[in-house]
ZAMI-252839 format. One record per residue (C-alpha): residue number from 1; residue in one letter; x, y, z. Coordinates in pm, whole numbers. Example, Ala and Ser with C-alpha at 12.3 -4.5 7.8 and 13.67 -1.06 7.14 Angstrom:
residues 2
PT     k   r        x        y        z
PT     1   A     1230     -450      780
PT     2   S     1367     -106      714
This chain:
residues 482
PT     k   r        x        y        z
PT     1   X       -6       -9        3
PT     2   X      133      362     -108
PT     3   X      -39      640       58
PT     4   X       30     1006      -56
PT     5   X      -75     1281      202
PT     6   X     -128     1648      154
PT     7   X     -271     1863      422
PT     8   X     -369     2223      499
PT     9   X     -411     2393      166
PT    10   X     -582     2688      313
PT    11   X     -719     2838      -14
PT    12   X     -710     3130      -86
PT    13   X     -486     3241      213
PT    14   X     -523     3505      481
PT    15   X     -390     3844      458
PT    16   X     -316     3848      825
PT    17   X      -74     3546      780
PT    18   X      129     3605      485
PT    19   X      344     3298      529
PT    20   X       30     3086      450
PT    21   X       32     3083       63
PT    22   X     -311     2978        5
PT    23   X     -325     3184     -304
PT    24   X     -103     2917     -455
PT    25   X     -353     2637     -377
PT    26   X     -446     2551     -731
PT    27   X      -88     2545     -851
PT    28   X       46     2341     -563
PT    29   X     -236     2093     -578
PT    30   X     -190     2042     -965
PT    31   X      188     2008     -902
PT    32   X      113     1740     -661
PT    33   X     -123     1561     -885
PT    34   X      109     1552    -1174
PT    35   X      369     1381     -950
PT    36   X      132     1141     -811
PT    37   X      -18     1046    -1148
PT    38   X      309     1038    -1349
PT    39   X      573      901    -1107
PT    40   X      457      837     -747
PT    41   X      150      629     -826
PT    42   X      -16      609     -482
PT    43   X     -298      363     -418
PT    44   X     -492      655     -246
PT    45   X     -438     1019     -175
PT    46   X     -551     1156      157
PT    47   X     -628     1537      203
PT    48   X     -610     1591      578
PT    49   X     -834     1899      623
PT    50   X     -832     2276      603
PT    51   X     -858     2267      216
PT    52   X     -972     2619      263
PT    53   X     -940     2926      495
PT    54   X    -1268     3105      580
PT    55   X    -1515     2862      713
PT    56   X    -1853     2931      561
PT    57   X    -1778     3267      380
PT    58   X    -1866     3262        2
PT    59   X    -1504     3282     -109
PT    60   X    -1423     2956       90
PT    61   X    -1714     2776      -43
PT    62   X    -1630     2866     -398
PT    63   X    -1272     2763     -349
PT    64   X    -1395     2412     -190
PT    65   X    -1580     2359     -519
PT    66   X    -1272     2457     -722
PT    67   X    -1060     2221     -531
PT    68   X    -1296     1929     -559
PT    69   X    -1279     1984     -955
PT    70   X     -900     1987     -947
PT    71   X     -871     1659     -732
PT    72   X    -1097     1485     -977
PT    73   X     -774     1487    -1212
PT    74   X     -633     1225     -957
PT    75   X     -591      873    -1104
PT    76   X     -647      699     -783
PT    77   X     -907      734     -520
PT    78   X     -883     1025     -271
PT    79   X    -1014     1070       74
PT    80   X    -1092     1408      232
PT    81   X    -1118     1506      596
PT    82   X    -1283     1826      709
PT    83   X    -1061     2064      905
PT    84   X    -1136     2346     1156
PT    85   X    -1106     2612      874
PT    86   X    -1333     2429      625
PT    87   X    -1693     2518      596
PT    88   X    -1961     2369      813
PT    89   X    -2029     1983      777
PT    90   X    -2362     2067      594
PT    91   X    -2179     2244      320
PT    92   X    -1851     2037      316
PT    93   X    -2026     1720      252
PT    94   X    -2233     1857      -22
PT    95   X    -1911     1899     -209
PT    96   X    -1721     1585      -80
PT    97   X    -1859     1247       -3
PT    98   X    -2001     1200      347
PT    99   X    -1833      853      400
PT   100   X    -1684      738      717
PT   101   X    -1516      427      580
PT   102   X    -1327      328      276
PT   103   X    -1196       -7      171
PT   104   X     -915       43      -67
PT   105   X     -655     -231     -173
PT   106   X     -724     -438      124
PT   107   X     -689     -165      375
PT   108   X     -971       -5      571
PT   109   X     -962      374      614
PT   110   X    -1186      518      902
PT   111   X    -1253      885      865
PT   112   X    -1331     1103     1171
PT   113   X    -1483     1448     1188
PT   114   X    -1440     1525     1553
PT   115   X    -1542     1767     1779
PT   116   X    -1333     2097     1805
PT   117   X    -1195     2200     2146
PT   118   X    -1028     2519     2267
PT   119   X     -673     2607     2167
PT   120   X     -738     2428     1818
PT   121   X     -758     2071     1973
PT   122   X    -1008     1806     1952
PT   123   X    -1181     1533     2115
PT   124   X    -1361     1197     2006
PT   125   X    -1702     1096     2139
PT   126   X    -1773      752     2285
PT   127   X    -1967      640     2002
PT   128   X    -1710      746     1744
PT   129   X    -1433      554     1940
PT   130   X    -1651      250     1916
PT   131   X    -1626      263     1531
PT   132   X    -1277       88     1589
PT   133   X    -1443     -219     1705
PT   134   X    -1719     -224     1470
PT   135   X    -1455     -182     1176
PT   136   X    -1239     -462     1313
PT   137   X    -1540     -732     1322
PT   138   X    -1501     -965     1063
PT   139   X    -1218     -795      905
PT   140   X     -854     -897      927
PT   141   X     -681     -643      718
PT   142   X     -489     -319      818
PT   143   X     -714      -38      965
PT   144   X     -595      316      933
PT   145   X     -771      614     1131
PT   146   X     -787      944      942
PT   147   X     -849     1286     1105
PT   148   X     -748     1640     1101
PT   149   X     -600     1711     1449
PT   150   X     -298     1515     1512
PT   151   X     -354     1196     1716
PT   152   X      -49     1061     1883
PT   153   X       55      919     2238
PT   154   X       80     1181     2513
PT   155   X      433     1320     2560
PT   156   X      575     1196     2218
PT   157   X      558     1534     2032
PT   158   X      600     1898     2097
PT   159   X      287     1951     1889
PT   160   X       48     2170     2111
PT   161   X     -259     2037     1921
PT   162   X     -395     1731     2074
PT   163   X     -696     1507     2135
PT   164   X     -803     1591     2492
PT   165   X     -899     1214     2528
PT   166   X     -593     1073     2329
PT   167   X     -525      814     2587
PT   168   X     -873      677     2564
PT   169   X     -878      663     2183
PT   170   X     -535      504     2149
PT   171   X     -621      239     2418
PT   172   X     -908      141     2203
PT   173   X     -704      142     1890
PT   174   X     -455      -79     2052
PT   175   X     -737     -337     2145
PT   176   X     -853     -349     1805
PT   177   X     -503     -373     1650
PT   178   X     -538      -37     1454
PT   179   X     -229       -4     1229
PT   180   X     -191      365     1178
PT   181   X     -342      719     1250
PT   182   X     -289      981      975
PT   183   X     -336     1347     1047
PT   184   X     -276     1707      957
PT   185   X     -334     2044     1114
PT   186   X        8     2086     1276
PT   187   X      181     2276      990
PT   188   X      539     2166     1085
PT   189   X      419     1797     1068
PT   190   X      495     1543     1312
PT   191   X      680     1291     1090
PT   192   X      647      927     1194
PT   193   X      585      821     1544
PT   194   X      593      445     1652
PT   195   X      446      333     1957
PT   196   X      286        6     2114
PT   197   X      290     -151     1763
PT   198   X       99      148     1603
PT   199   X      225      420     1363
PT   200   X      119      783     1417
PT   201   X      171     1026     1121
PT   202   X       94     1393     1060
PT   203   X      176     1548      736
PT   204   X      318     1906      707
PT   205   X      120     2195      543
PT   206   X      108     2237      181
PT   207   X       41     2596      211
PT   208   X      373     2690      377
PT   209   X      720     2682      231
PT   210   X      864     2436      139
PT   211   X      527     2321       40
PT   212   X      552     1982      198
PT   213   X      366     1660      144
PT   214   X      418     1290      244
PT   215   X      437      945       85
PT   216   X      385      649      315
PT   217   X      469      293      187
PT   218   X      334        7      384
PT   219   X      480     -354      327
PT   220   X      332     -582      588
PT   221   X      428     -448      921
PT   222   X      698     -235      785
PT   223   X      640      137      735
PT   224   X      850      398      536
PT   225   X      774      757      549
PT   226   X      908     1007      295
PT   227   X      873     1387      336
PT   228   X      897     1563        3
PT   229   X      821     1915      -88
PT   230   X      725     2114     -409
PT   231   X      997     2372     -350
PT   232   X     1355     2303     -480
PT   233   X     1641     2329     -253
PT   234   X     1754     2697     -301
PT   235   X     2122     2622     -239
PT   236   X     2125     2409     -551
PT   237   X     2092     2744     -767
PT   238   X     1904     2589    -1041
PT   239   X     1786     2793    -1334
PT   240   X     1471     2708    -1535
PT   241   X     1558     2785    -1888
PT   242   X     1257     2701    -2071
PT   243   X      982     2915    -1961
PT   244   X      675     3024    -2184
PT   245   X      452     3326    -2161
PT   246   X       96     3421    -2217
PT   247   X      192     3485    -2587
PT   248   X      235     3110    -2661
PT   249   X      -42     2933    -2862
PT   250   X       -1     2648    -2623
PT   251   X      -14     2865    -2307
PT   252   X     -265     2729    -2059
PT   253   X     -252     3018    -1794
PT   254   X      112     3148    -1822
PT   255   X      162     3504    -1681
PT   256   X      509     3650    -1715
PT   257   X      458     3913    -1447
PT   258   X      361     3647    -1203
PT   259   X      634     3399    -1289
PT   260   X      873     3691    -1194
PT   261   X      716     3712     -850
PT   262   X      694     3337     -784
PT   263   X     1001     3168     -940
PT   264   X     1218     3221     -611
PT   265   X      940     3081     -396
PT   266   X      982     2744     -585
PT   267   X     1340     2748     -497
PT   268   X     1484     2878     -843
PT   269   X     1792     3107     -867
PT   270   X     1665     3233    -1194
PT   271   X     1438     3193    -1491
PT   272   X     1486     3246    -1869
PT   273   X     1185     3319    -2094
PT   274   X     1197     3118    -2416
PT   275   X      902     3184    -2633
PT   276   X      835     2995    -2955
PT   277   X      984     3203    -3240
PT   278   X      748     3009    -3484
PT   279   X      451     3114    -3276
PT   280   X      540     3472    -3257
PT   281   X      615     3506    -3626
PT   282   X      326     3285    -3775
PT   283   X      -37     3262    -3713
PT   284   X     -156     2956    -3522
PT   285   X     -286     2752    -3826
PT   286   X       34     2754    -4027
PT   287   X      235     2700    -3700
PT   288   X       41     2381    -3597
PT   289   X       -3     2238    -3957
PT   290   X      367     2278    -4018
PT   291   X      308     2506    -4320
PT   292   X      544     2753    -4172
PT   293   X      827     2508    -4205
PT   294   X      804     2475    -4590
PT   295   X      929     2827    -4673
PT   296   X     1048     2945    -4334
PT   297   X     1069     3318    -4279
PT   298   X     1030     3368    -4652
PT   299   X      663     3286    -4602
PT   300   X      595     3532    -4306
PT   301   X      280     3741    -4307
PT   302   X      433     4075    -4190
PT   303   X      101     4203    -4057
PT   304   X       85     3912    -3807
PT   305   X      443     3934    -3668
PT   306   X      397     3935    -3274
PT   307   X      780     3939    -3195
PT   308   X      743     4323    -3082
PT   309   X      472     4236    -2852
PT   310   X      719     3973    -2693
PT   311   X      982     4223    -2639
PT   312   X      719     4481    -2504
PT   313   X      618     4219    -2269
PT   314   X      974     4163    -2138
PT   315   X     1023     4538    -2117
PT   316   X      699     4589    -1917
PT   317   X      823     4339    -1666
PT   318   X     1182     4473    -1656
PT   319   X     1351     4145    -1773
PT   320   X     1717     4166    -1820
PT   321   X     1867     4053    -2153
PT   322   X     2010     3747    -2008
PT   323   X     1660     3629    -1904
PT   324   X     1511     3705    -2241
PT   325   X     1537     3405    -2484
PT   326   X     1356     3247    -2769
PT   327   X     1282     2877    -2853
PT   328   X     1388     2895    -3212
PT   329   X     1224     2678    -3461
PT   330   X     1401     2558    -3779
PT   331   X     1235     2513    -4134
PT   332   X     1258     2192    -4329
PT   333   X     1565     2336    -4511
PT   334   X     1750     2369    -4167
PT   335   X     1735     2754    -4146
PT   336   X     1672     2922    -3820
PT   337   X     1324     3094    -3800
PT   338   X     1456     3408    -3632
PT   339   X     1542     3742    -3782
PT   340   X     1921     3873    -3724
PT   341   X     1785     4180    -3562
PT   342   X     1553     3987    -3322
PT   343   X     1853     3747    -3238
PT   344   X     2050     4047    -3118
PT   345   X     1796     4134    -2866
PT   346   X     1794     3810    -2678
PT   347   X     2052     3651    -2421
PT   348   X     1965     3296    -2482
PT   349   X     1862     3053    -2757
PT   350   X     1700     2705    -2751
PT   351   X     1693     2519    -3061
PT   352   X     1414     2283    -3134
PT   353   X     1234     2060    -3392
PT   354   X      855     2040    -3349
PT   355   X      773     1854    -3681
PT   356   X      964     1624    -3907
PT   357   X      816     1630    -4255
PT   358   X      900     1260    -4309
PT   359   X      749     1149    -4003
PT   360   X      388     1287    -4092
PT   361   X      362     1135    -4439
PT   362   X       86      889    -4516
PT   363   X      345      614    -4547
PT   364   X      637      662    -4331
PT   365   X      984      582    -4447
PT   366   X     1184      566    -4108
PT   367   X     1513      565    -4295
PT   368   X     1426      901    -4426
PT   369   X     1304     1006    -4091
PT   370   X     1635      922    -3930
PT   371   X     1819     1132    -4216
PT   372   X     1591     1425    -4173
PT   373   X     1624     1413    -3804
PT   374   X     2005     1422    -3814
PT   375   X     2021     1696    -4086
PT   376   X     1777     1911    -3902
PT   377   X     1961     1851    -3567
PT   378   X     2297     1949    -3695
PT   379   X     2156     2247    -3851
PT   380   X     2029     2358    -3515
PT   381   X     2365     2288    -3347
PT   382   X     2557     2483    -3611
PT   383   X     2358     2782    -3568
PT   384   X     2497     2879    -3228
PT   385   X     2210     2796    -3002
PT   386   X     2283     2749    -2632
PT   387   X     2068     2426    -2585
PT   388   X     1915     2158    -2795
PT   389   X     1560     2146    -2679
PT   390   X     1363     1814    -2599
PT   391   X     1604     1607    -2832
PT   392   X     1384     1302    -2912
PT   393   X     1036     1446    -2844
PT   394   X      907     1382    -3199
PT   395   X      945     1014    -3158
PT   396   X      773     1019    -2830
PT   397   X      477     1206    -2961
PT   398   X      445      982    -3262
PT   399   X      453      672    -3036
PT   400   X      745      556    -3236
PT   401   X     1037      343    -3109
PT   402   X     1307      566    -2990
PT   403   X     1622      563    -3209
PT   404   X     1855      455    -2949
PT   405   X     2134      386    -3196
PT   406   X     2124      766    -3294
PT   407   X     2208      869    -2925
PT   408   X     2586      846    -2981
PT   409   X     2574     1048    -3306
PT   410   X     2375     1318    -3141
PT   411   X     2606     1334    -2841
PT   412   X     2901     1358    -3052
PT   413   X     2749     1654    -3249
PT   414   X     2648     1830    -2914
PT   415   X     3012     1799    -2807
PT   416   X     3141     1907    -3145
PT   417   X     2937     2238    -3145
PT   418   X     2954     2293    -2778
PT   419   X     2582     2269    -2714
PT   420   X     2409     2165    -2400
PT   421   X     2136     1891    -2415
PT   422   X     1789     1960    -2253
PT   423   X     1645     1721    -2005
PT   424   X     1264     1771    -2044
PT   425   X      967     1589    -1900
PT   426   X      692     1811    -2037
PT   427   X      457     1564    -2234
PT   428   X      729     1303    -2241
PT   429   X      983     1104    -2034
PT   430   X     1362     1194    -2064
PT   431   X     1588      916    -2182
PT   432   X     1817      824    -1896
PT   433   X     2075      646    -2120
PT   434   X     2102      950    -2352
PT   435   X     2157     1155    -2046
PT   436   X     2424      921    -1904
PT   437   X     2596      940    -2249
PT   438   X     2607     1316    -2239
PT   439   X     2760     1332    -1885
PT   440   X     3022     1071    -1975
PT   441   X     3108     1282    -2289
PT   442   X     3138     1607    -2112
PT   443   X     2820     1741    -2270
PT   444   X     2645     1991    -2037
PT   445   X     2270     1936    -1952
PT   446   X     1996     2201    -1912
PT   447   X     1721     2066    -1682
PT   448   X     1417     2272    -1780
PT   449   X     1049     2258    -1709
PT   450   X      927     2366    -2048
PT   451   X      613     2494    -1863
PT   452   X      292     2599    -2041
PT   453   X       90     2584    -1724
PT   454   X      183     2789    -1401
PT   455   X      201     2475    -1192
PT   456   X      498     2357    -1410
PT   457   X      717     2651    -1312
PT   458   X     1048     2529    -1179
PT   459   X      928     2176    -1147
PT   460   X     1255     2007    -1183
PT   461   X     1172     1727     -931
PT   462   X     1160     1437    -1192
PT   463   X     1484     1578    -1357
PT   464   X     1676     1550    -1020
PT   465   X     1532     1207     -939
PT   466   X     1628     1072    -1273
PT   467   X     1997     1223    -1232
PT   468   X     1996     1041     -904
PT   469   X     1888      719    -1060
PT   470   X     2157      771    -1324
PT   471   X     2418      792    -1029
PT   472   X     2438     1171    -1038
PT   473   X     2403     1340     -691
PT   474   X     2321     1701     -616
PT   475   X     2690     1777     -542
PT   476   X     2775     1683     -894
PT   477   X     2533     1935    -1051
PT   478   X     2769     2211    -1067
PT   479   X     2997     1989    -1285
PT   480   X     2740     1867    -1533
PT   481   X     2480     2136    -1576
PT   482   X     2490     2435    -1816
């Protein structure tokens, strides 16, 4: 059983307490869901209360509905607990299922909505305590108690928020062989406490830096608990060099001004905006159909050119030249789709292929595809770009077999032209063997989010996990990264 826990979202925040970043609720939840669905793959996600901040006011109620809609994106079941800052039970259970017991993957989860006590504590009624016995009757599997206020043995934590009758509750849990209690509420989190053969866990608050969550893995009687976070470690000094803006046709909700306010909160040292040159020069239809690649800039409709809008956006937000970049598209003849005068105005260039003409023919000649790929890739590297963006994405998107035998040729070209290779997880999985070969050959890496949605900003967690899997630790990053 694998359980992911997030707690204390506190949307949309409280002006009186600026360290609670409830205004980031949607971004943080989407970031968590993306990790859970793609990589962590829990059996269940538990949201341990205080989804919103405001009790029964209209704003809190609207946010509760929005959070429910976002949580529907999870690819596994989820369990929600009502916290002391959430709306009343009458309203909360109109939005979330009013269910006290869930059986998931052979484990029984008991959800408690307990009475609030002074000083943000809680108590459990005798009838609710009896639920442990009822749940154990004719059930031999693991039982887990889920609540908002931390439930743990007296004297085993500095946490000031307690159950006033914790000893009575835990005594009954012991009798009924209850395996675990999972809680939230205490924003620092409790970690993992083991006592009397039971496990007590309280997750940290998602709404406070470093935006933490927990993953619990259970194997028989063995329990492993991992604290993780949405924020990168600032001391790593990482730069996200592939950040789109609201001018991208593929933007979902990007906002350059907001990005500049938030990137340090996510642990980044800096960002570089890299808008698609093809999308700025051409209308959406010729870009998406690939028509623009046939004649390149010779086919440009001068009336449409939005490049000046991009530089105006950078100027409005006081973006320094070093952080103004472009993701340069290359036409089928291998020519960069960027005007010389525009190239002079940017400090950074990504080079990318978004369409291979041979790959999209009715009958695909894969030998011709490979020849075109190598020709276009070398054209990019010769042009003086800083980074080769998402090197093998076209094969991923076509659902084709990756050309593993081309890795060495691409690595050699990268080394020859002194261009870095991008490690990119946007809509694909990065190729660990290709990354290993780059590192072994001395080719620098650029780990980038390629974000089109604000929740992806600085989301370099999968990149670091993959590098770790490849035997590269954080202390090696200065040696291998651009």
